[in-house]
VMD Tcl script that draws the C-alpha trace (Angstrom):
set ca {
  {0.11 -0.01 -0.09}
  {1.34 3.66 -1.05}
  {-0.01 6.60 -0.20}
  {0.83 8.11 -3.75}
  {-1.98 8.05 -5.59}
  {-0.60 6.77 -9.17}
  {-3.17 6.57 -12.43}
  {-3.72 3.40 -13.57}
  {-2.66 2.34 -17.24}
  {-4.77 0.77 -19.85}
  {-1.77 -1.77 -20.76}
  {1.29 -1.45 -18.29}
  {2.73 -4.90 -19.33}
  {4.68 -4.76 -22.29}
  {7.11 -6.43 -24.77}
  {9.39 -3.65 -26.30}
  {12.15 -4.91 -28.07}
  {13.93 -7.94 -26.25}
  {12.79 -6.62 -22.87}
  {9.57 -6.93 -20.48}
  {7.85 -4.08 -19.01}
  {5.50 -3.64 -16.43}
  {4.92 -0.11 -15.72}
  {2.39 -0.47 -12.93}
  {5.86 -1.38 -10.87}
  {8.58 0.24 -12.71}
  {10.06 3.66 -14.00}
  {12.51 2.70 -16.91}
  {15.68 5.01 -17.58}
  {16.30 5.93 -20.81}
  {19.83 6.86 -21.68}
  {20.34 9.95 -24.23}
  {22.63 9.24 -26.98}
  {23.35 12.60 -29.05}
  {24.90 11.56 -32.43}
  {25.48 15.14 -33.24}
  {28.15 17.67 -33.54}
  {25.82 20.53 -32.19}
  {23.95 18.63 -29.25}
  {22.19 20.94 -26.60}
  {24.25 19.64 -24.05}
  {27.08 17.53 -24.77}
  {28.01 19.50 -27.67}
  {29.55 16.91 -29.83}
  {31.37 14.41 -27.09}
  {29.44 11.52 -28.55}
  {29.15 12.23 -32.39}
  {31.82 9.86 -33.47}
  {30.35 6.59 -34.45}
  {32.23 4.60 -31.34}
  {31.93 7.12 -28.99}
  {28.30 7.03 -30.09}
  {28.40 3.10 -29.26}
  {30.41 3.30 -26.46}
  {28.23 5.25 -24.42}
  {25.24 3.24 -25.39}
  {27.09 0.41 -23.87}
  {28.17 2.03 -21.07}
  {24.53 3.32 -20.23}
  {23.40 -0.13 -20.46}
  {25.77 -1.69 -18.37}
  {24.87 1.27 -15.47}
  {21.62 -0.10 -15.66}
  {19.62 2.09 -18.36}
  {16.58 -0.07 -19.55}
  {16.58 1.88 -22.99}
  {18.97 4.14 -24.96}
  {17.65 6.90 -27.28}
  {20.04 7.52 -30.35}
  {19.42 10.74 -32.06}
  {21.12 12.42 -34.99}
  {19.28 15.68 -35.03}
  {18.77 18.05 -32.23}
  {14.96 19.53 -31.59}
  {16.41 23.49 -31.86}
  {15.48 25.40 -34.66}
  {18.15 24.97 -37.42}
  {18.58 24.27 -41.22}
  {16.96 20.58 -42.07}
  {19.28 17.88 -42.42}
  {19.18 15.70 -44.95}
  {17.52 12.16 -44.30}
  {20.65 10.63 -46.00}
  {22.87 12.29 -43.47}
  {20.67 11.42 -40.71}
  {20.40 8.00 -41.45}
  {24.49 8.05 -41.66}
  {24.33 9.12 -38.02}
  {22.14 6.94 -36.68}
  {21.95 3.90 -38.07}
  {25.32 2.39 -37.63}
  {24.91 3.14 -34.18}
  {21.44 1.01 -33.81}
  {23.36 -1.89 -35.19}
  {26.50 -2.18 -33.34}
  {24.59 -1.88 -30.29}
  {21.44 -4.20 -30.86}
  {24.27 -6.70 -31.86}
  {26.14 -6.13 -28.29}
  {23.34 -5.52 -26.03}
  {19.73 -6.37 -25.45}
  {18.87 -2.83 -24.12}
  {15.99 -0.91 -25.92}
  {16.79 1.02 -28.67}
  {14.65 3.89 -29.55}
  {15.65 6.68 -32.21}
  {14.72 10.25 -32.08}
  {13.22 10.97 -35.29}
  {10.46 13.05 -37.03}
  {11.67 10.88 -41.01}
  {9.32 8.57 -41.67}
  {12.36 7.14 -43.75}
  {14.77 7.05 -40.42}
  {12.34 5.58 -38.92}
  {11.85 2.76 -41.15}
  {15.42 2.06 -41.51}
  {16.18 2.42 -37.43}
  {13.66 -0.58 -36.92}
  {14.93 -2.58 -39.74}
  {18.64 -2.18 -38.16}
  {16.81 -3.09 -34.68}
  {15.29 0.04 -33.03}
  {12.28 -1.02 -31.07}
  {10.95 2.42 -30.25}
  {10.65 5.27 -32.53}
  {10.73 8.68 -30.27}
  {8.82 11.64 -32.59}
  {9.45 14.83 -30.75}
  {7.54 16.42 -33.39}
  {3.38 15.85 -32.06}
  {3.29 13.50 -34.87}
  {3.80 15.96 -37.97}
  {4.08 13.46 -40.47}
  {1.03 10.92 -40.60}
  {3.50 8.45 -42.54}
  {5.71 8.00 -39.17}
  {2.81 6.42 -37.56}
  {2.20 4.07 -40.63}
  {5.90 2.98 -40.60}
  {5.64 2.01 -36.62}
  {2.14 0.44 -37.31}
  {3.69 -1.83 -40.20}
  {6.38 -3.18 -37.53}
  {6.01 -4.62 -33.80}
  {7.96 -0.77 -32.54}
  {6.35 1.57 -29.77}
  {5.79 5.07 -31.32}
  {6.78 8.34 -28.57}
  {4.13 11.13 -29.08}
  {5.36 13.81 -27.63}
  {3.69 17.54 -27.22}
  {5.08 20.35 -29.00}
  {3.34 23.05 -31.68}
  {6.45 24.12 -33.83}
  {6.92 22.47 -36.99}
  {10.25 20.61 -37.10}
  {13.33 22.52 -36.19}
  {11.31 25.96 -36.53}
  {10.79 28.53 -33.63}
  {7.90 29.29 -31.72}
  {8.77 32.43 -29.56}
  {6.15 33.60 -26.85}
  {4.21 30.67 -26.50}
  {0.80 31.27 -24.81}
  {-1.55 28.31 -23.00}
  {-4.73 29.42 -20.63}
  {-4.43 26.09 -19.37}
  {-0.87 24.45 -19.94}
  {-1.58 21.29 -18.97}
  {-4.98 20.90 -19.84}
  {-3.78 22.09 -23.73}
  {-0.88 19.34 -23.58}
  {-3.07 16.77 -22.54}
  {-5.90 17.37 -25.22}
  {-3.35 17.30 -28.15}
  {-1.76 14.63 -26.72}
  {-4.95 12.51 -26.62}
  {-5.88 13.63 -30.08}
  {-2.55 12.53 -31.30}
  {-2.71 9.19 -29.91}
  {-5.80 9.20 -31.83}
  {-4.99 9.73 -34.83}
  {-1.84 7.37 -34.60}
  {-4.35 4.82 -33.64}
  {-6.73 5.62 -36.63}
  {-3.46 5.10 -38.94}
  {-3.01 1.66 -37.21}
  {-0.58 1.78 -34.27}
  {-2.55 -0.18 -31.42}
  {-2.72 2.18 -28.28}
  {-0.74 -0.48 -25.90}
  {2.27 0.30 -28.49}
  {2.17 4.30 -27.34}
  {4.12 6.22 -24.96}
  {3.25 9.84 -24.60}
  {5.50 12.85 -23.66}
  {4.39 16.46 -22.53}
  {7.41 17.84 -23.91}
  {9.23 19.59 -20.88}
  {10.53 22.91 -22.25}
  {9.21 21.97 -26.39}
  {7.49 25.12 -26.92}
  {7.41 26.16 -23.30}
  {8.45 28.99 -20.99}
  {10.17 28.00 -17.55}
  {7.33 29.00 -15.94}
  {5.03 26.90 -18.08}
  {7.27 23.71 -17.76}
  {6.59 24.16 -14.08}
  {3.07 24.48 -14.06}
  {3.31 21.14 -16.31}
  {5.19 19.15 -14.23}
  {3.19 20.39 -11.00}
  {0.10 19.19 -12.72}
  {1.60 15.72 -14.21}
  {-1.03 13.54 -13.08}
  {-3.40 14.89 -15.39}
  {-1.28 13.62 -18.47}
  {-0.63 10.18 -17.07}
  {-4.71 10.11 -15.83}
  {-4.67 9.34 -20.12}
  {-3.90 5.80 -18.98}
  {-0.45 5.80 -21.41}
  {2.63 5.09 -19.96}
  {4.35 8.71 -19.87}
  {7.76 9.73 -20.76}
  {9.45 12.58 -18.92}
  {12.34 14.29 -20.81}
  {13.60 16.67 -18.16}
  {17.45 16.11 -18.20}
  {19.73 19.23 -17.84}
  {16.62 21.43 -19.59}
  {16.73 25.58 -19.60}
  {13.48 25.18 -17.42}
  {16.00 23.36 -14.68}
  {18.97 25.72 -15.24}
  {16.68 28.93 -15.58}
  {14.61 27.80 -11.76}
  {18.46 27.10 -10.23}
  {20.57 29.51 -12.59}
  {22.83 26.60 -13.42}
  {24.72 26.32 -16.44}
  {24.46 23.00 -18.63}
  {27.20 21.29 -17.01}
  {25.79 22.00 -13.39}
  {22.07 21.14 -13.73}
  {22.33 17.46 -12.51}
  {20.74 17.53 -8.96}
  {18.23 19.42 -10.60}
  {17.48 17.01 -13.39}
  {17.36 14.06 -10.49}
  {15.06 16.11 -8.35}
  {12.80 16.92 -11.52}
  {13.16 13.04 -12.60}
  {11.95 11.97 -9.19}
  {8.98 14.35 -8.85}
  {7.42 13.00 -12.32}
  {8.16 9.89 -11.22}
  {6.06 10.10 -8.05}
  {3.16 11.78 -10.13}
  {3.49 9.07 -12.52}
  {5.92 9.06 -15.12}
  {6.92 5.97 -16.08}
  {10.33 6.23 -18.52}
  {12.52 9.13 -17.49}
  {15.21 10.16 -20.69}
  {18.52 11.12 -18.82}
  {21.69 11.99 -19.68}
  {24.18 10.92 -16.50}
  {22.80 7.01 -16.92}
  {24.30 5.42 -13.39}
  {22.88 8.47 -11.25}
  {19.20 8.00 -12.89}
  {19.17 4.52 -12.34}
  {20.16 4.60 -8.81}
  {17.50 7.55 -8.48}
  {14.66 5.36 -9.98}
  {15.39 2.71 -8.26}
  {15.20 4.15 -4.90}
  {12.07 5.45 -6.08}
  {10.82 2.36 -6.89}
  {11.71 0.92 -3.66}
  {10.06 3.64 -1.69}
  {7.10 2.94 -3.70}
  {6.90 -0.89 -2.49}
  {7.74 -1.93 -6.02}
  {11.33 -3.27 -5.57}
  {12.79 -4.70 -2.56}
  {16.04 -3.82 -1.35}
  {19.15 -5.36 -3.01}
  {20.84 -6.38 0.17}
  {19.54 -6.18 3.96}
  {21.63 -5.98 7.05}
  {20.97 -2.58 8.69}
  {19.90 -3.30 12.44}
  {19.46 -7.11 11.97}
}
mol new
graphics top color blue
foreach p $ca { graphics top sphere $p radius 0.5 }
foreach p [lrange $ca 0 end-1] q [lrange $ca 1 end] { graphics top cylinder $p $q radius 0.2 }
display resetview
């Protein structure tokens, strides 16, 4: 019995890639692998193929359940040719899939990249554009992959200055519900859909903080909720911390989201995030201590 109220999930038990999850009793950690020279946080640290693969395998060894591989950052900028995105992403997917059973997701809004990634071993397509291209859902529907539907308002890689919401959590939940319904219409079973409220995506810091406080309104949709909070600007602006000094704030935000019902957290620091989420699971009564000696 727990005093924390967690909204029920319509399909908590899922097979994703080569792993089984019970999101009624589990919080998955998704480690971030950026194969971009200009990524928001690591600024090219894992752009080289060998570094990207090693970072993914290191995260898996640290206990991460998923690795999320991206070849294009979300921030506004010129389009990247699909062929170049494929060159960045697919070799990492192939090498990681050959070496580990960790769930592999690919952060993309391009149907062609999604199709090739699934063929190479990806089990999740993480779309941060609110299903801007319906063909992405069709690609996922023709596979066994899971689709992450994220709230965002802008066209891909386009600016969206001065976002306004009369009711940020209500409007985010409404758009997610409509996009989930659209994905189902296009053939993606609801039990292969995850939702992400899009912390910071086309939102100010105050809007993101309110959305986080009211995350139970998103988890009430009944689908596993992904919280992508790691090192984001709402943490930096709240605490007045630069990008390299946001780990404590990121872990606090991830923990708050988990206690409000998020079941996947997308994080940069795999080892610390795994420890934090395993501790949350133990506090909630979802897991037993790894060892028990104190005062026995």
